[in-house]
N, C-alpha and C positions, 0 to 999 in steps of 0.2 A: 297447506291451508285448504280447508274443505270448501265446497260450493256454498254451504249455508253460512259459513263465516264471512265469505266474500260478500254474500247478499246482505248480511246484517251490516257490515261496514259500509257498503255502498248506500244502504238506506239511511245511514246516519250522516253521510257526507253532505248532502244538500242542506240539512238542518244546521250542521256545524258552520257552513259557509254563508249562512244568512247574515246580511249586514244589519247593523243596528239602525233602527228607525228613529226619527225625531221624537216620536211619542215616548221613547224610553229615556229621553234626556229630561233632566229635572233642574230647574233653577229655583233658588230660594224665592219666597213670595215677594220680597222687596225688589229683587232684580227682575222678576217676571212682570211686576207692575211697571217698573221703569222702562223696560225694553218694549212692552206693549204700548205705553204712552208715547215713547220717543219714535217708534215706528209710525204711529198715527200722525204725529207732528211732522215727520218727514214727508208723508204723503200730502198733508195739508198745505205745505209750502207750495206745492205744484197745483193743487186743486182749488185753492181759495179764490182765484179769479173766476172760476166757473161758479163758485158759490155766490159771489157778488152778482154775476149776471143772472143766475137763477133767482136770487132774492128779488131783484128789480123787476124781472119779467113776471114773477108771481104777484107782485104788488101793483103792476100796471093794470089799469082799468078796474080797480077794486070796487065792487058793488055798482058797476056801471054797465049798461047794456052795450053789446058790441056795436061799433060804429058811432057811438056818442062821445068818444074820447079820442084824444090824439095818441097815436102809438109811437112812443119815442124809440122803442126797441122792437124791430120787426122780426128778428130771429137772433139766434145765438151770436152769429158772426157780426151782424149789424150792431148788436149790443156791445160787443167788444170794441168795435171801431168807434161807436158813439161815446162810450165811457172814456176811452183813451183820448179822444179828440177834445171833448168838452171838460171833463174832470181831470184829465191827465193820466198818464200811465200808472202812476202810484195809486190812483183810485181803484185799480183792479185788485189791489191787495188791502182794501179797506177792511177793517175788523179783523186783521190778521192776529193781533195779540190775543183777543178773547177767543178767536177760532182755535189757536194753538192750545190755549189753556183748556178749552172745551174738549178738544180731541184727546189731550193728555189725560184729563180726568175721566171722560166717558169711556174711552177705549182702554185706558190703563185699568180702570175698575172692572170693566166688562171682561176683557181678556185675562187680566190678572186673577180675578175671582174665579173664572172658569178653569184657568190653569191650576189654581190652588185646589179646587174641588177635584180635578183630574189627578193631581199628584197625591191627594189624600185618599184616593181610592173610592171616592163617593159616587163615581159614575159606573162602578162595576157591581155586579151581583155577588152573592156569596160564592158562586162557582167561578168567579173571575172573568166572566164575560161582560162586555160593554152593554149597558142597559140604555136603549134609546129613550125610554121615558125619563130616566134620571138625567141623561145628557140634555134633553129638551128642557127639563125643569131647571137645571143648573144654568143653562144658557139664557132662559127667560128671566130668571132671578137676577143674574149678573147684568143683563141688558136693562132691566127696570132700575136697578141701583145706579148704573152709570147714567141713564137718561134723567133720572130724578135729580141727582146731584149736579148734572151739567146743564139742566134747564135754565137757571138764571143767567148763566154765562152765554147760553145760546141766544137769549133774548137781547142781551147787550150787543152781541155780534150782529144780530139782525138789524138793530137800530143803526149801528155804525155803517153797515153795508148798504142800507137804504139811503143814507145821506148823499145828496147829489146837488149839482148846480140847479138853479131855479128852472132853467129851460129844459132840463131832462129829468126833473124830480118826479118820482112816483110814490104813492102811498103817503102816510103821515111822516113828516120830517121832524125828528126829535132834536137834531142839531146838538147832540152831546159834544162836550169839549172836555176830554180827559184832563188835559193840562192847559193852563193859560199860555198864550204866546210868550216866547222867550223865557219860559219858566225853567228854573234849575232842575226841576223834576224830569223834564224831557231829557236833559243831558244825563241825569242819573240813571234813568231806565235804559237809555241807549248804551250807556257804559256797562250796565249789568249784563245786557245781552252780548255785547262785544267781548266782555270778560269771559263768558262761557265759550264763545267761539275760539278765542285765543287759547284757552286751556285745552280744549279738545284737539286743536291743531298742533299745539306745541309740546304737550306733555311727553309724547314719545321721544322727542328730541331732547327734552329736559332730562328725562330718565337716562338716556344714553350719554349725554354730556356729563352728568353727575358721575356715572360709572367710569367714563374715560378719564376724568380728572382724578378719580379715587383709586384707579387700578395700580397694582405694584409695577415697578419698572426694573429693568436690568441695569447694569453698570453704565450702559450708553444712554440711558433714559428712555429706552424703548418699552412700550407697554407689554406686559406678559399675558394679558387676558384677551385684549382686543387689538386688531391690526389697524382699526380706524372706525370712522362713523358707521359706514355701511356694514362692516363686520359686526359691530356691536348691535346694530338694529336686527340683523339676521339671527345672530345667536340668541338674543333676548326673545324674539318672536318664536324661534324654533323650540327653545327649551321651556320657556315660561308661558308661552301662548300670548294671545292678543292682549289679555288683561295684564300681563307683565309689562306691557308697554305703557300702561296707565297707572302704574303704582304711584301712590301719593297724589292722585288727582284731586282728592278733597283738600289736602293741604295746599296744593298748588293754586286751587281756586281761591281759598281763603287768604292766600298771599297775593296772588296775581289779580284776583277779582277786585278787592279793595284798591289795589295799586292802580289798576286800569280805570276804575270808577273815579277815584280821586284825581288822577291825572287828567282825564277828559273833563271832569267837572271844573277843576281849576283853570284848565285851558279855555273852556267855554266862558267862564266868568271873567277871566282876564281880557279876552277878546271883547266881551260886552262892555267892560269898563273902559277899555281903550277906545272903542267906538263912541261911547258917551262923552268922554273928556276930550276927544279930538274933533268933535262936531263944531 
């Protein structure tokens, strides 16, 4: 082997060993939208209490000169304590439902649209290099679309987060009431949310149990494909990937979702009837 040959092979070696970057990965537009929205919703679950505090502190002293109004919230930490003490700890998650919907729509559209433009090659020049101008334009357009479509939901979220007990109320109080007290709709919405949680948590085990029950067996009744629950989980995850653990999740929700909804709905209504007729 000549010196030139070794030099050429050595020059190629670093390029061959370069790992794939995330920018080379591509998801279909629907999955890109869903994953972007769900990621934002996950963050919203933890940051919504801060959004409640921010909203109330921004409304405090609206169009009033400093020193002419009572400061219910002196700082972030005092606001947390005050809201939790007067309105209850649950008040720190006020407006969570519209906040989740807002984050899903805004970030799903924003990140999903940008990802779609990137996957379609709209951000690169004819020479294949990334164009800063096109990237900025695509990001701005995606942001405007997400903000425009999410603005009505943001308004509802703000109204709900501003609602407070009279002694710590700031700004205009709309006193929206999504559902009347003891409404069956409350149970219905709660059941829908719980149905999603159950499906996400249980589908991998449902997939594995289906395969364990359906696998062929030997003369002693021992399974020929899986040794047990853990083995089935590991084999499925290793060979089919994480999405293999969620095969049939749509069908599972359309079965389990209504079942959970109806079960909780009937349970809640039966308890209400029992309470009414035993008074």
